[in-house]
Jmol script that loads the backbone (N, CA, C; Angstrom):
load data "model"
ATOM      1  N   MET A   1      30.432 -99.767-135.600  1.00  0.00           N
ATOM      2  CA  MET A   1      30.246-100.964-134.781  1.00  0.00           C
ATOM      3  C   MET A   1      31.520-101.251-133.989  1.00  0.00           C
ATOM      4  N   LYS A   2      31.333-101.775-132.826  1.00  0.00           N
ATOM      5  CA  LYS A   2      32.452-102.058-131.943  1.00  0.00           C
ATOM      6  C   LYS A   2      32.939-103.494-132.139  1.00  0.00           C
ATOM      7  N   GLU A   3      34.228-103.651-132.388  1.00  0.00           N
ATOM      8  CA  GLU A   3      34.832-104.978-132.465  1.00  0.00           C
ATOM      9  C   GLU A   3      35.534-105.259-131.145  1.00  0.00           C
ATOM     10  N   THR A   4      35.346-106.462-130.641  1.00  0.00           N
ATOM     11  CA  THR A   4      36.021-106.838-129.399  1.00  0.00           C
ATOM     12  C   THR A   4      36.600-108.237-129.531  1.00  0.00           C
ATOM     13  N   ALA A   5      37.689-108.453-128.831  1.00  0.00           N
ATOM     14  CA  ALA A   5      38.309-109.778-128.770  1.00  0.00           C
ATOM     15  C   ALA A   5      37.545-110.633-127.757  1.00  0.00           C
ATOM     16  N   PRO A   6      37.735-111.948-127.794  1.00  0.00           N
ATOM     17  CA  PRO A   6      37.136-112.788-126.750  1.00  0.00           C
ATOM     18  C   PRO A   6      37.607-112.331-125.369  1.00  0.00           C
ATOM     19  N   VAL A   7      36.736-112.501-124.378  1.00  0.00           N
ATOM     20  CA  VAL A   7      37.044-112.050-123.020  1.00  0.00           C
ATOM     21  C   VAL A   7      37.199-113.263-122.102  1.00  0.00           C
ATOM     22  N   TRP A   8      38.410-113.441-121.594  1.00  0.00           N
ATOM     23  CA  TRP A   8      38.713-114.514-120.640  1.00  0.00           C
ATOM     24  C   TRP A   8      37.904-114.259-119.369  1.00  0.00           C
ATOM     25  N   PRO A   9      37.373-115.303-118.730  1.00  0.00           N
ATOM     26  CA  PRO A   9      36.637-115.084-117.475  1.00  0.00           C
ATOM     27  C   PRO A   9      37.484-114.297-116.467  1.00  0.00           C
ATOM     28  N   GLY A  10      36.918-113.230-115.929  1.00  0.00           N
ATOM     29  CA  GLY A  10      37.624-112.388-114.976  1.00  0.00           C
ATOM     30  C   GLY A  10      38.355-111.222-115.612  1.00  0.00           C
ATOM     31  N   CYS A  11      38.340-111.146-116.946  1.00  0.00           N
ATOM     32  CA  CYS A  11      39.054-110.072-117.647  1.00  0.00           C
ATOM     33  C   CYS A  11      38.117-109.003-118.204  1.00  0.00           C
ATOM     34  N   GLU A  12      36.903-108.938-117.681  1.00  0.00           N
ATOM     35  CA  GLU A  12      35.949-107.960-118.178  1.00  0.00           C
ATOM     36  C   GLU A  12      36.464-106.543-117.903  1.00  0.00           C
ATOM     37  N   SER A  13      36.301-105.672-118.898  1.00  0.00           N
ATOM     38  CA  SER A  13      36.751-104.289-118.780  1.00  0.00           C
ATOM     39  C   SER A  13      36.114-103.476-119.906  1.00  0.00           C
ATOM     40  N   ASP A  14      36.098-102.156-119.737  1.00  0.00           N
ATOM     41  CA  ASP A  14      35.639-101.276-120.812  1.00  0.00           C
ATOM     42  C   ASP A  14      36.774-100.973-121.788  1.00  0.00           C
ATOM     43  N   SER A  15      37.981-101.340-121.422  1.00  0.00           N
ATOM     44  CA  SER A  15      39.157-101.025-122.232  1.00  0.00           C
ATOM     45  C   SER A  15      39.605-102.243-123.052  1.00  0.00           C
ATOM     46  N   PRO A  16      39.543-102.138-124.393  1.00  0.00           N
ATOM     47  CA  PRO A  16      40.035-103.250-125.221  1.00  0.00           C
ATOM     48  C   PRO A  16      41.495-103.609-124.931  1.00  0.00           C
ATOM     49  N   ALA A  17      42.321-102.613-124.620  1.00  0.00           N
ATOM     50  CA  ALA A  17      43.734-102.877-124.318  1.00  0.00           C
ATOM     51  C   ALA A  17      43.866-103.704-123.036  1.00  0.00           C
ATOM     52  N   LYS A  18      43.052-103.384-122.019  1.00  0.00           N
ATOM     53  CA  LYS A  18      43.093-104.147-120.765  1.00  0.00           C
ATOM     54  C   LYS A  18      42.576-105.571-120.975  1.00  0.00           C
ATOM     55  N   ILE A  19      41.535-105.722-121.792  1.00  0.00           N
ATOM     56  CA  ILE A  19      40.999-107.051-122.091  1.00  0.00           C
ATOM     57  C   ILE A  19      42.068-107.895-122.773  1.00  0.00           C
ATOM     58  N   SER A  20      42.750-107.309-123.747  1.00  0.00           N
ATOM     59  CA  SER A  20      43.790-108.025-124.485  1.00  0.00           C
ATOM     60  C   SER A  20      44.965-108.397-123.581  1.00  0.00           C
ATOM     61  N   ALA A  21      45.425-107.450-122.774  1.00  0.00           N
ATOM     62  CA  ALA A  21      46.549-107.721-121.866  1.00  0.00           C
ATOM     63  C   ALA A  21      46.175-108.804-120.865  1.00  0.00           C
ATOM     64  N   CYS A  22      44.966-108.746-120.334  1.00  0.00           N
ATOM     65  CA  CYS A  22      44.514-109.744-119.366  1.00  0.00           C
ATOM     66  C   CYS A  22      44.397-111.113-120.038  1.00  0.00           C
ATOM     67  N   PHE A  23      43.850-111.149-121.262  1.00  0.00           N
ATOM     68  CA  PHE A  23      43.740-112.406-122.007  1.00  0.00           C
ATOM     69  C   PHE A  23      45.118-113.050-122.146  1.00  0.00           C
ATOM     70  N   ASN A  24      46.088-112.258-122.604  1.00  0.00           N
ATOM     71  CA  ASN A  24      47.446-112.792-122.805  1.00  0.00           C
ATOM     72  C   ASN A  24      48.042-113.311-121.499  1.00  0.00           C
ATOM     73  N   LYS A  25      47.868-112.553-120.421  1.00  0.00           N
ATOM     74  CA  LYS A  25      48.390-112.958-119.107  1.00  0.00           C
ATOM     75  C   LYS A  25      47.739-114.270-118.652  1.00  0.00           C
ATOM     76  N   MET A  26      46.427-114.352-118.801  1.00  0.00           N
ATOM     77  CA  MET A  26      45.704-115.551-118.362  1.00  0.00           C
ATOM     78  C   MET A  26      46.041-116.763-119.231  1.00  0.00           C
ATOM     79  N   LEU A  27      46.263-116.542-120.517  1.00  0.00           N
ATOM     80  CA  LEU A  27      46.642-117.648-121.402  1.00  0.00           C
ATOM     81  C   LEU A  27      47.998-118.215-120.981  1.00  0.00           C
ATOM     82  N   VAL A  28      48.954-117.346-120.705  1.00  0.00           N
ATOM     83  CA  VAL A  28      50.281-117.799-120.263  1.00  0.00           C
ATOM     84  C   VAL A  28      50.155-118.565-118.940  1.00  0.00           C
ATOM     85  N   LYS A  29      49.393-118.023-117.990  1.00  0.00           N
ATOM     86  CA  LYS A  29      49.210-118.710-116.705  1.00  0.00           C
ATOM     87  C   LYS A  29      48.550-120.076-116.903  1.00  0.00           C
ATOM     88  N   HIS A  30      47.572-120.134-117.792  1.00  0.00           N
ATOM     89  CA  HIS A  30      46.869-121.391-118.071  1.00  0.00           C
ATOM     90  C   HIS A  30      47.840-122.436-118.641  1.00  0.00           C
ATOM     91  N   ILE A  31      48.665-122.015-119.591  1.00  0.00           N
ATOM     92  CA  ILE A  31      49.631-122.941-120.198  1.00  0.00           C
ATOM     93  C   ILE A  31      50.632-123.412-119.145  1.00  0.00           C
ATOM     94  N   GLN A  32      51.163-122.495-118.343  1.00  0.00           N
ATOM     95  CA  GLN A  32      52.127-122.877-117.309  1.00  0.00           C
ATOM     96  C   GLN A  32      51.507-123.850-116.308  1.00  0.00           C
ATOM     97  N   LYS A  33      50.293-123.593-115.886  1.00  0.00           N
ATOM     98  CA  LYS A  33      49.625-124.435-114.895  1.00  0.00           C
ATOM     99  C   LYS A  33      49.317-125.830-115.435  1.00  0.00           C
ATOM    100  N   ASN A  34      48.982-125.924-116.720  1.00  0.00           N
ATOM    101  CA  ASN A  34      48.530-127.185-117.302  1.00  0.00           C
ATOM    102  C   ASN A  34      49.574-127.909-118.144  1.00  0.00           C
ATOM    103  N   PHE A  35      50.781-127.330-118.234  1.00  0.00           N
ATOM    104  CA  PHE A  35      51.825-127.924-119.066  1.00  0.00           C
ATOM    105  C   PHE A  35      52.323-129.233-118.449  1.00  0.00           C
ATOM    106  N   LYS A  36      52.214-130.287-119.222  1.00  0.00           N
ATOM    107  CA  LYS A  36      52.739-131.594-118.796  1.00  0.00           C
ATOM    108  C   LYS A  36      53.525-132.186-119.962  1.00  0.00           C
ATOM    109  N   TYR A  37      54.743-132.588-119.673  1.00  0.00           N
ATOM    110  CA  TYR A  37      55.578-133.225-120.698  1.00  0.00           C
ATOM    111  C   TYR A  37      55.134-134.678-120.779  1.00  0.00           C
ATOM    112  N   PRO A  38      54.743-135.160-121.961  1.00  0.00           N
ATOM    113  CA  PRO A  38      54.350-136.573-122.070  1.00  0.00           C
ATOM    114  C   PRO A  38      55.494-137.486-121.637  1.00  0.00           C
ATOM    115  N   ALA A  39      55.209-138.431-120.757  1.00  0.00           N
ATOM    116  CA  ALA A  39      56.243-139.296-120.173  1.00  0.00           C
ATOM    117  C   ALA A  39      57.046-140.053-121.230  1.00  0.00           C
ATOM    118  N   ALA A  40      56.370-140.613-122.211  1.00  0.00           N
ATOM    119  CA  ALA A  40      57.071-141.407-123.239  1.00  0.00           C
ATOM    120  C   ALA A  40      58.049-140.540-124.024  1.00  0.00           C
ATOM    121  N   GLU A  41      57.631-139.321-124.371  1.00  0.00           N
ATOM    122  CA  GLU A  41      58.511-138.425-125.115  1.00  0.00           C
ATOM    123  C   GLU A  41      59.673-137.960-124.230  1.00  0.00           C
ATOM    124  N   TYR A  42      59.401-137.710-122.958  1.00  0.00           N
ATOM    125  CA  TYR A  42      60.446-137.275-122.051  1.00  0.00           C
ATOM    126  C   TYR A  42      61.518-138.357-121.911  1.00  0.00           C
ATOM    127  N   LYS A  43      61.073-139.599-121.715  1.00  0.00           N
ATOM    128  CA  LYS A  43      62.019-140.719-121.564  1.00  0.00           C
ATOM    129  C   LYS A  43      62.891-140.895-122.797  1.00  0.00           C
ATOM    130  N   LYS A  44      62.318-140.645-123.972  1.00  0.00           N
ATOM    131  CA  LYS A  44      63.049-140.812-125.235  1.00  0.00           C
ATOM    132  C   LYS A  44      63.770-139.528-125.642  1.00  0.00           C
ATOM    133  N   ASN A  45      63.700-138.489-124.787  1.00  0.00           N
ATOM    134  CA  ASN A  45      64.339-137.201-125.055  1.00  0.00           C
ATOM    135  C   ASN A  45      63.829-136.567-126.355  1.00  0.00           C
ATOM    136  N   ILE A  46      62.534-136.762-126.637  1.00  0.00           N
ATOM    137  CA  ILE A  46      61.923-136.147-127.816  1.00  0.00           C
ATOM    138  C   ILE A  46      61.533-134.723-127.447  1.00  0.00           C
ATOM    139  N   GLN A  47      62.060-133.774-128.216  1.00  0.00           N
ATOM    140  CA  GLN A  47      61.840-132.367-127.952  1.00  0.00           C
ATOM    141  C   GLN A  47      61.286-131.697-129.199  1.00  0.00           C
ATOM    142  N   GLY A  48      60.805-130.499-129.051  1.00  0.00           N
ATOM    143  CA  GLY A  48      60.371-129.743-130.216  1.00  0.00           C
ATOM    144  C   GLY A  48      59.366-128.673-129.861  1.00  0.00           C
ATOM    145  N   GLU A  49      59.099-127.849-130.845  1.00  0.00           N
ATOM    146  CA  GLU A  49      58.090-126.801-130.710  1.00  0.00           C
ATOM    147  C   GLU A  49      56.827-127.270-131.412  1.00  0.00           C
ATOM    148  N   VAL A  50      55.718-127.172-130.721  1.00  0.00           N
ATOM    149  CA  VAL A  50      54.421-127.493-131.305  1.00  0.00           C
ATOM    150  C   VAL A  50      53.656-126.182-131.441  1.00  0.00           C
ATOM    151  N   VAL A  51      53.191-125.911-132.647  1.00  0.00           N
ATOM    152  CA  VAL A  51      52.415-124.703-132.908  1.00  0.00           C
ATOM    153  C   VAL A  51      50.954-125.116-133.029  1.00  0.00           C
ATOM    154  N   VAL A  52      50.135-124.578-132.126  1.00  0.00           N
ATOM    155  CA  VAL A  52      48.707-124.909-132.127  1.00  0.00           C
ATOM    156  C   VAL A  52      47.937-123.742-132.733  1.00  0.00           C
ATOM    157  N   ASP A  53      47.208-124.043-133.792  1.00  0.00           N
ATOM    158  CA  ASP A  53      46.347-123.082-134.479  1.00  0.00           C
ATOM    159  C   ASP A  53      44.923-123.394-134.036  1.00  0.00           C
ATOM    160  N   PHE A  54      44.275-122.415-133.395  1.00  0.00           N
ATOM    161  CA  PHE A  54      42.926-122.661-132.890  1.00  0.00           C
ATOM    162  C   PHE A  54      42.055-121.420-133.023  1.00  0.00           C
ATOM    163  N   ASN A  55      40.758-121.621-132.878  1.00  0.00           N
ATOM    164  CA  ASN A  55      39.801-120.521-132.872  1.00  0.00           C
ATOM    165  C   ASN A  55      39.068-120.506-131.545  1.00  0.00           C
ATOM    166  N   ILE A  56      38.606-119.325-131.163  1.00  0.00           N
ATOM    167  CA  ILE A  56      37.588-119.211-130.132  1.00  0.00           C
ATOM    168  C   ILE A  56      36.323-118.883-130.914  1.00  0.00           C
ATOM    169  N   ASN A  57      35.383-119.828-130.917  1.00  0.00           N
ATOM    170  CA  ASN A  57      34.229-119.723-131.794  1.00  0.00           C
ATOM    171  C   ASN A  57      33.172-118.741-131.287  1.00  0.00           C
ATOM    172  N   THR A  58      32.059-118.672-131.999  1.00  0.00           N
ATOM    173  CA  THR A  58      30.999-117.711-131.673  1.00  0.00           C
ATOM    174  C   THR A  58      30.295-118.034-130.363  1.00  0.00           C
ATOM    175  N   LYS A  59      30.549-119.210-129.800  1.00  0.00           N
ATOM    176  CA  LYS A  59      29.986-119.573-128.497  1.00  0.00           C
ATOM    177  C   LYS A  59      31.025-119.398-127.380  1.00  0.00           C
ATOM    178  N   GLY A  60      32.251-118.948-127.736  1.00  0.00           N
ATOM    179  CA  GLY A  60      33.307-118.732-126.747  1.00  0.00           C
ATOM    180  C   GLY A  60      34.075-119.993-126.390  1.00  0.00           C
ATOM    181  N   VAL A  61      33.991-121.003-127.256  1.00  0.00           N
ATOM    182  CA  VAL A  61      34.621-122.302-127.010  1.00  0.00           C
ATOM    183  C   VAL A  61      35.799-122.489-127.972  1.00  0.00           C
ATOM    184  N   VAL A  62      36.874-123.108-127.480  1.00  0.00           N
ATOM    185  CA  VAL A  62      38.059-123.375-128.292  1.00  0.00           C
ATOM    186  C   VAL A  62      37.797-124.512-129.273  1.00  0.00           C
ATOM    187  N   GLU A  63      38.245-124.298-130.512  1.00  0.00           N
ATOM    188  CA  GLU A  63      38.233-125.332-131.553  1.00  0.00           C
ATOM    189  C   GLU A  63      39.644-125.398-132.124  1.00  0.00           C
ATOM    190  N   ILE A  64      40.227-126.587-132.146  1.00  0.00           N
ATOM    191  CA  ILE A  64      41.580-126.768-132.694  1.00  0.00           C
ATOM    192  C   ILE A  64      41.500-126.887-134.210  1.00  0.00           C
ATOM    193  N   ASN A  65      42.333-126.128-134.907  1.00  0.00           N
ATOM    194  CA  ASN A  65      42.458-126.267-136.365  1.00  0.00           C
ATOM    195  C   ASN A  65      43.579-127.234-136.704  1.00  0.00           C
ATOM    196  N   SER A  66      44.732-127.048-136.035  1.00  0.00           N
ATOM    197  CA  SER A  66      45.874-127.925-136.289  1.00  0.00           C
ATOM    198  C   SER A  66      46.909-127.777-135.184  1.00  0.00           C
ATOM    199  N   ALA A  67      47.776-128.786-135.109  1.00  0.00           N
ATOM    200  CA  ALA A  67      48.950-128.735-134.236  1.00  0.00           C
ATOM    201  C   ALA A  67      50.092-129.310-135.064  1.00  0.00           C
ATOM    202  N   THR A  68      51.125-128.511-135.262  1.00  0.00           N
ATOM    203  CA  THR A  68      52.238-128.941-136.098  1.00  0.00           C
ATOM    204  C   THR A  68      53.544-128.827-135.331  1.00  0.00           C
ATOM    205  N   GLY A  69      54.526-129.639-135.743  1.00  0.00           N
ATOM    206  CA  GLY A  69      55.829-129.651-135.110  1.00  0.00           C
ATOM    207  C   GLY A  69      55.888-130.747-134.064  1.00  0.00           C
ATOM    208  N   GLY A  70      57.089-131.012-133.589  1.00  0.00           N
ATOM    209  CA  GLY A  70      57.251-132.077-132.596  1.00  0.00           C
ATOM    210  C   GLY A  70      56.816-133.414-133.183  1.00  0.00           C
ATOM    211  N   ASN A  71      56.292-134.289-132.341  1.00  0.00           N
ATOM    212  CA  ASN A  71      55.751-135.559-132.820  1.00  0.00           C
ATOM    213  C   ASN A  71      54.306-135.654-132.346  1.00  0.00           C
ATOM    214  N   LYS A  72      53.633-136.747-132.654  1.00  0.00           N
ATOM    215  CA  LYS A  72      52.214-136.885-132.315  1.00  0.00           C
ATOM    216  C   LYS A  72      51.975-136.766-130.801  1.00  0.00           C
ATOM    217  N   GLY A  73      52.844-137.347-129.987  1.00  0.00           N
ATOM    218  CA  GLY A  73      52.684-137.274-128.539  1.00  0.00           C
ATOM    219  C   GLY A  73      52.751-135.844-128.017  1.00  0.00           C
ATOM    220  N   LEU A  74      53.712-135.068-128.530  1.00  0.00           N
ATOM    221  CA  LEU A  74      53.822-133.663-128.123  1.00  0.00           C
ATOM    222  C   LEU A  74      52.634-132.862-128.648  1.00  0.00           C
ATOM    223  N   GLN A  75      52.211-133.147-129.878  1.00  0.00           N
ATOM    224  CA  GLN A  75      51.055-132.452-130.449  1.00  0.00           C
ATOM    225  C   GLN A  75      49.797-132.727-129.625  1.00  0.00           C
ATOM    226  N   ASP A  76      49.583-133.987-129.253  1.00  0.00           N
ATOM    227  CA  ASP A  76      48.401-134.337-128.455  1.00  0.00           C
ATOM    228  C   ASP A  76      48.420-133.626-127.102  1.00  0.00           C
ATOM    229  N   ALA A  77      49.603-133.560-126.481  1.00  0.00           N
ATOM    230  CA  ALA A  77      49.723-132.879-125.186  1.00  0.00           C
ATOM    231  C   ALA A  77      49.421-131.388-125.335  1.00  0.00           C
ATOM    232  N   ALA A  78      49.934-130.771-126.392  1.00  0.00           N
ATOM    233  CA  ALA A  78      49.703-129.344-126.628  1.00  0.00           C
ATOM    234  C   ALA A  78      48.215-129.075-126.889  1.00  0.00           C
ATOM    235  N   LYS A  79      47.590-129.926-127.673  1.00  0.00           N
ATOM    236  CA  LYS A  79      46.157-129.749-127.959  1.00  0.00           C
ATOM    237  C   LYS A  79      45.327-129.877-126.683  1.00  0.00           C
ATOM    238  N   LYS A  80      45.724-130.795-125.811  1.00  0.00           N
ATOM    239  CA  LYS A  80      44.985-130.987-124.555  1.00  0.00           C
ATOM    240  C   LYS A  80      45.023-129.714-123.702  1.00  0.00           C
ATOM    241  N   ILE A  81      46.181-129.062-123.645  1.00  0.00           N
ATOM    242  CA  ILE A  81      46.318-127.818-122.893  1.00  0.00           C
ATOM    243  C   ILE A  81      45.382-126.749-123.467  1.00  0.00           C
ATOM    244  N   ILE A  82      45.412-126.595-124.779  1.00  0.00           N
ATOM    245  CA  ILE A  82      44.611-125.555-125.419  1.00  0.00           C
ATOM    246  C   ILE A  82      43.114-125.864-125.292  1.00  0.00           C
ATOM    247  N   LEU A  83      42.746-127.122-125.442  1.00  0.00           N
ATOM    248  CA  LEU A  83      41.332-127.492-125.320  1.00  0.00           C
ATOM    249  C   LEU A  83      40.789-127.280-123.903  1.00  0.00           C
ATOM    250  N   SER A  84      41.677-127.191-122.913  1.00  0.00           N
ATOM    251  CA  SER A  84      41.220-126.986-121.536  1.00  0.00           C
ATOM    252  C   SER A  84      41.045-125.499-121.188  1.00  0.00           C
ATOM    253  N   ILE A  85      41.256-124.610-122.162  1.00  0.00           N
ATOM    254  CA  ILE A  85      41.006-123.185-121.948  1.00  0.00           C
ATOM    255  C   ILE A  85      39.522-123.024-121.610  1.00  0.00           C
ATOM    256  N   PRO A  86      39.208-122.205-120.597  1.00  0.00           N
ATOM    257  CA  PRO A  86      37.802-122.064-120.204  1.00  0.00           C
ATOM    258  C   PRO A  86      36.962-121.365-121.271  1.00  0.00           C
ATOM    259  N   LYS A  87      35.676-121.642-121.231  1.00  0.00           N
ATOM    260  CA  LYS A  87      34.737-120.953-122.112  1.00  0.00           C
ATOM    261  C   LYS A  87      34.766-119.476-121.756  1.00  0.00           C
ATOM    262  N   MET A  88      34.669-118.633-122.766  1.00  0.00           N
ATOM    263  CA  MET A  88      34.722-117.195-122.529  1.00  0.00           C
ATOM    264  C   MET A  88      33.667-116.465-123.341  1.00  0.00           C
ATOM    265  N   ARG A  89      33.555-115.179-123.098  1.00  0.00           N
ATOM    266  CA  ARG A  89      32.650-114.375-123.913  1.00  0.00           C
ATOM    267  C   ARG A  89      33.287-114.257-125.294  1.00  0.00           C
ATOM    268  N   PRO A  90      32.539-114.596-126.356  1.00  0.00           N
ATOM    269  CA  PRO A  90      33.140-114.582-127.695  1.00  0.00           C
ATOM    270  C   PRO A  90      33.490-113.180-128.166  1.00  0.00           C
ATOM    271  N   GLY A  91      34.368-113.128-129.154  1.00  0.00           N
ATOM    272  CA  GLY A  91      34.683-111.863-129.788  1.00  0.00           C
ATOM    273  C   GLY A  91      33.459-111.361-130.545  1.00  0.00           C
ATOM    274  N   MET A  92      33.424-110.078-130.795  1.00  0.00           N
ATOM    275  CA  MET A  92      32.299-109.476-131.505  1.00  0.00           C
ATOM    276  C   MET A  92      32.822-108.710-132.709  1.00  0.00           C
ATOM    277  N   PHE A  93      32.087-108.804-133.810  1.00  0.00           N
ATOM    278  CA  PHE A  93      32.420-108.047-135.011  1.00  0.00           C
ATOM    279  C   PHE A  93      31.110-107.649-135.672  1.00  0.00           C
ATOM    280  N   GLY A  94      30.948-106.373-135.918  1.00  0.00           N
ATOM    281  CA  GLY A  94      29.712-105.902-136.513  1.00  0.00           C
ATOM    282  C   GLY A  94      28.502-106.150-135.629  1.00  0.00           C
ATOM    283  N   GLY A  95      28.726-106.179-134.317  1.00  0.00           N
ATOM    284  CA  GLY A  95      27.632-106.371-133.380  1.00  0.00           C
ATOM    285  C   GLY A  95      27.192-107.820-133.209  1.00  0.00           C
ATOM    286  N   LYS A  96      27.905-108.743-133.843  1.00  0.00           N
ATOM    287  CA  LYS A  96      27.544-110.164-133.749  1.00  0.00           C
ATOM    288  C   LYS A  96      28.734-110.978-133.247  1.00  0.00           C
ATOM    289  N   PRO A  97      28.461-112.084-132.532  1.00  0.00           N
ATOM    290  CA  PRO A  97      29.558-112.965-132.106  1.00  0.00           C
ATOM    291  C   PRO A  97      30.378-113.399-133.316  1.00  0.00           C
ATOM    292  N   SER A  98      31.689-113.438-133.140  1.00  0.00           N
ATOM    293  CA  SER A  98      32.600-113.741-134.239  1.00  0.00           C
ATOM    294  C   SER A  98      33.656-114.748-133.802  1.00  0.00           C
ATOM    295  N   THR A  99      34.039-115.626-134.720  1.00  0.00           N
ATOM    296  CA  THR A  99      35.134-116.566-134.475  1.00  0.00           C
ATOM    297  C   THR A  99      36.452-115.815-134.604  1.00  0.00           C
ATOM    298  N   VAL A 100      37.340-116.015-133.617  1.00  0.00           N
ATOM    299  CA  VAL A 100      38.633-115.314-133.603  1.00  0.00           C
ATOM    300  C   VAL A 100      39.760-116.350-133.607  1.00  0.00           C
ATOM    301  N   PRO A 101      40.689-116.255-134.590  1.00  0.00           N
ATOM    302  CA  PRO A 101      41.792-117.212-134.671  1.00  0.00           C
ATOM    303  C   PRO A 101      42.975-116.824-133.776  1.00  0.00           C
ATOM    304  N   TYR A 102      43.679-117.852-133.299  1.00  0.00           N
ATOM    305  CA  TYR A 102      44.896-117.673-132.501  1.00  0.00           C
ATOM    306  C   TYR A 102      45.911-118.723-132.905  1.00  0.00           C
ATOM    307  N   ILE A 103      47.173-118.405-132.719  1.00  0.00           N
ATOM    308  CA  ILE A 103      48.269-119.360-132.926  1.00  0.00           C
ATOM    309  C   ILE A 103      49.181-119.252-131.709  1.00  0.00           C
ATOM    310  N   VAL A 104      49.450-120.407-131.071  1.00  0.00           N
ATOM    311  CA  VAL A 104      50.287-120.422-129.867  1.00  0.00           C
ATOM    312  C   VAL A 104      51.376-121.478-130.018  1.00  0.00           C
ATOM    313  N   PRO A 105      52.655-121.104-129.831  1.00  0.00           N
ATOM    314  CA  PRO A 105      53.736-122.088-129.831  1.00  0.00           C
ATOM    315  C   PRO A 105      53.985-122.607-128.414  1.00  0.00           C
ATOM    316  N   LEU A 106      54.205-123.902-128.296  1.00  0.00           N
ATOM    317  CA  LEU A 106      54.587-124.511-127.021  1.00  0.00           C
ATOM    318  C   LEU A 106      55.903-125.251-127.233  1.00  0.00           C
ATOM    319  N   ASN A 107      56.886-124.945-126.393  1.00  0.00           N
ATOM    320  CA  ASN A 107      58.205-125.555-126.531  1.00  0.00           C
ATOM    321  C   ASN A 107      58.413-126.664-125.513  1.00  0.00           C
ATOM    322  N   TYR A 108      58.772-127.823-126.014  1.00  0.00           N
ATOM    323  CA  TYR A 108      59.049-128.985-125.165  1.00  0.00           C
ATOM    324  C   TYR A 108      60.549-129.239-125.226  1.00  0.00           C
ATOM    325  N   LYS A 109      61.226-129.061-124.071  1.00  0.00           N
ATOM    326  CA  LYS A 109      62.660-129.313-123.954  1.00  0.00           C
ATOM    327  C   LYS A 109      62.878-130.114-122.678  1.00  0.00           C
ATOM    328  N   THR A 110      63.612-131.208-122.775  1.00  0.00           N
ATOM    329  CA  THR A 110      63.801-132.085-121.616  1.00  0.00           C
ATOM    330  C   THR A 110      64.871-131.584-120.661  1.00  0.00           C
ATOM    331  N   GLY A 111      65.825-130.825-121.139  1.00  0.00           N
ATOM    332  CA  GLY A 111      66.920-130.386-120.281  1.00  0.00           C
ATOM    333  C   GLY A 111      67.966-131.467-120.095  1.00  0.00           C
ATOM    334  N   LYS A 112      67.832-132.557-120.847  1.00  0.00           N
ATOM    335  CA  LYS A 112      68.806-133.665-120.727  1.00  0.00           C
ATOM    336  C   LYS A 112      70.038-133.375-121.561  1.00  0.00           C
TER     337      LYS A 112
END
end "model"
wireframe off; spacefill off
backbone 0.3
color backbone group
C-alpha cells in the first residue's frame, strides 16, 4: 500500500519527495505571509517561542492539539496562523485517509 503525506493545494506530484518539499516551502510562505505580532505583547516586549502541535485530519483540515511556550497572546496568534492553513488532500495510509501530526515552532522577537 502506498503511504502519502497531506498535499498542499498546488503541490500535486507523483513524487513523494516533491510533495514533501513543496509542502514545507508552502508552509513557510504561509507563516511568513500571515505572521502578525500581537500588539499588546509587542508593546510589553513579550517574546518567546511558541510550539504548535497540530494534525491534518482525514478530511485535510488542520486541528490544533496544543500551543506551548510564550504567553497566551503569543499562543493565540500562533494558533490563528496555523488554523488558517488551507484545506488539503489528506495523507493516506493503507489506502485510507489518515491523520498526520505536525509540530511547528514560531519565534516572536520584538527587536527592542
